[in-house]
N, C-alpha and C positions, 0 to 999 in steps of 0.2 A: 713448387708448394701451389696449394689448390688456391684458388680464387674465393675470399671471403665476403660476403655480401653484411652491405652498412644497413642495419636498423634503426631508426630514430623513434624514441618512444616519444608521446607526444601527449600534452593535456590539454583540453578544449578548456575544464576549468579547472585554477588552485586547485590540488590537494585532490581533483577526480581519478576518474578512470583513465588509464595510459594507453595507447593504441598503437601499434605498430606502424613504422611509414618506411618504405625503401629510398634509400638515394645512392647515388657516386658522388657528391659532392660532399670533397675533403675537409672545405673550409669549414662546412658548419660545426657548431659546439654545442653544451649543454646552455641552455641560457638564451639560446639563437629564438627570434620568432621568422616563422617561414608559413609560409602559402599551400594547403592540399585539399585535394580533391576530400568532398563531403558527401553521404550518399548515393545515390544513382539520378539522380536531375543534373548534374553542374556546377551544383554550388564550391565555393570554395569556402575557407575557414584560416582566421590566421589562428597560431597554435604555437606552445612554448613548447621546444624539445628540452625533455629531463633527463631524459637515458638516451645512449649510444652504445650499441654490441652487434659486433659482427659474428656471423654465423659462416662457417662450410656452408655448402651447397646439399649437403645430406645432413645435415640437424637445421636449418632453416625452420621458425616457429610458422610459419604460412607457406602454403604454397605459392613459387615467386610468381605464378600468372594469375592469382589473384590479390597480390599485395598491392598497394596504391603506394604511389611515387609521391615525394615531397616534389612541390610545381617550382619554388625559391625559394629564399631568403629573405624574409622585408627589410626595406630599407626605409631610411626617414621619410620618403615623398609618401611612402606607403600610411604614413601616421599623420600627414600632414592634415590639421584640424579648420574649419572656416572660422575664421574670425567672426565676433558680434561684432553690428554696426556700434561704432561710437557712444549712440544715444542712447544705449542699452544698457540694463543693470542687470544681476544676478537673479533680483527680487521680480521683476518685471518677464522672467523668462521663461516660455510654455514649449512644453515639448508635446508637438501636434500625432498622436498617434492613431493610424488609420482603424475605425473597426473592425477589420480586417485581419488584423495582426492578431496571436493566440498569444498566450503565456510561456512558450513554447520559441516564437518568435521575438516576443520581448526579453525571453531571457540570453537567446544567444544575442542578440544586437547587447547587451547589459556585459556579458563577458566580452564582446569583443570590445566594448571599452573600455574595458579594464584590463588587458591585454594592450590593447594601444595606452592608456597613463602608462604601465608598469613599462611597456620599452620605450615610452621617451624619457622616463625617468631615470631607466639603466644610461640609455644614448647621454642623460648629462651628467649622472656620474663619473662618465669613462671619460669624459671630455673636460672636465676638472684638473 
């Protein structure tokens, strides 16, 4: 039987466009958060797997040499958030946003924080 390639469909934003990434990790499942390469500058992003499909080599949706690969599954440690000082309150919190941050960078950061909170909520629910 011919080897089938495992493609994971991932979303950068909930309900947004999905993108295929190749993996050989059979432990990955729909709903898992993974690290993937983004763009040509070596950046990585955390995304959610929304679908998994298998394709024989002659039916792959993209040439195998051009498809990016999932780096690895996220762990709890990837989502460790800094604990604010005991004397701070939510009303006193501020965000330092460098003037060089563009709207798209801010949008990516907000998406990342959303995915972090979703991951933490899912892990909390699994551990109950």
